C-alpha positions as CSV (number, residue, x, y, z in Angstrom):
1,M,1.7,9.5,11.7
2,T,0.2,7.1,8.2
3,F,0.9,3.8,7.0
4,V,2.7,3.2,4.4
5,I,3.2,1.0,1.7
6,T,7.1,0.0,0.3
7,D,8.3,-2.1,-2.9
8,N,6.0,-4.7,-1.8
9,C,3.4,-3.8,-3.4
10,Q,4.9,-3.5,-6.7
11,S,3.9,-6.4,-9.4
12,C,0.8,-7.3,-6.6
13,R,-1.8,-4.8,-6.4
14,F,-3.7,-6.6,-3.8
15,T,-6.7,-4.4,-2.8
16,D,-8.4,-5.8,0.4
17,C,-6.1,-3.1,2.2
18,V,-8.5,-0.6,-0.5
19,S,-11.9,-2.4,1.8
20,V,-11.5,-1.7,5.2
21,C,-9.7,2.1,4.3
22,P,-12.2,3.4,6.1
23,V,-11.1,7.7,4.8
24,D,-10.6,6.1,1.2
25,C,-7.1,7.3,1.4
26,F,-5.0,4.2,-0.8
27,Y,-4.4,5.7,-4.7
28,G,-2.6,3.6,-7.0
29,D,-1.1,2.9,-10.8
30,E,-0.4,0.7,-13.3
31,N,1.8,-0.9,-11.1
32,Q,1.4,-0.5,-7.1
33,L,-0.6,1.2,-4.6
34,Y,0.2,4.4,-2.2
35,I,-1.3,5.9,1.1
36,N,-2.3,9.4,1.2
37,P,0.0,10.3,4.8
38,D,-2.6,14.0,4.3
39,E,-6.2,11.9,4.5
40,C,-4.9,8.4,6.8
41,I,-5.7,8.3,10.5
42,D,-3.5,5.4,11.8
43,C,-6.3,3.5,12.2
44,G,-4.5,-0.1,11.0
45,A,-6.9,-1.0,9.8
46,C,-4.6,-1.5,6.6
47,E,-1.9,-3.4,7.7
48,P,-3.0,-7.4,8.3
49,E,-5.3,-6.8,5.2
50,C,-1.9,-7.3,3.1
51,P,-1.1,-10.4,2.0
52,V,2.5,-9.5,1.6
53,E,3.6,-7.7,3.9
54,A,4.5,-4.3,2.5
55,I,2.2,-1.8,4.8
56,F,4.0,-0.5,7.7
57,D,3.2,1.9,10.6
58,E,5.7,4.9,9.5
59,S,7.7,4.2,13.2
60,N,7.8,0.4,12.3
61,L,9.7,1.4,8.3
62,P,12.4,-1.2,8.2
63,A,15.2,1.4,7.8
64,D,15.8,0.2,4.6
65,K,12.2,1.7,3.3
66,I,11.9,4.5,5.0
67,D,12.1,6.5,1.9
68,W,8.5,4.8,0.9
69,L,7.0,7.2,3.7
70,R,8.6,10.6,1.1
71,I,7.1,7.7,-2.0
72,N,4.1,7.6,-1.2
73,A,4.0,11.4,0.6
74,E,4.4,12.3,-3.7
75,R,2.7,9.6,-5.6
76,A,-0.5,9.3,-4.0
77,P,-2.2,12.9,-5.0
78,Q,-1.0,12.4,-8.5
79,T,-2.0,9.0,-9.0
80,K,-6.1,7.7,-9.0
81,N,-8.2,8.0,-6.1
82,I,-8.7,3.6,-5.7
83,T,-11.1,3.0,-2.6
84,Q,-13.1,-0.4,-3.8
85,K,-11.4,-3.6,-4.5
86,E,-10.1,-4.3,-7.9
87,P,-8.5,-7.5,-9.4
88,P,-4.5,-8.2,-8.1
89,L,-2.2,-7.5,-11.8
90,S,-1.4,-11.0,-13.5
91,T,1.8,-11.0,-11.8
92,A,0.9,-10.7,-8.4
93,E,0.7,-14.7,-7.5
94,A,4.2,-14.6,-8.9
95,K,5.6,-11.9,-6.6
96,K,4.0,-13.4,-3.1
97,A,5.8,-16.2,-4.5
98,Q,9.2,-14.4,-4.7
99,L,8.2,-12.8,-1.8
100,G,7.8,-15.8,0.1
101,F,4.5,-15.7,1.3
């Protein structure tokens, strides 16, 4: 099992989740973060830290978010390992409001 980052992270990139990860399994591009499923230890520390509820346990992924399991697995190895909290994107607060958080 793994945790999965979904499209709620797009245009946000809040990295609160990264700071609590014990195994540094977060990766990111210029638009969002991804979790490497081969590195995630399924501890769950990241999920409650996300202010836009973009992180789900694989077993709890909503039906319309299932593709994000594959997207995380594909994108994480192709992007930069993020191991420390970074500033969110300039569009993060607007996206957060759009999502109702």
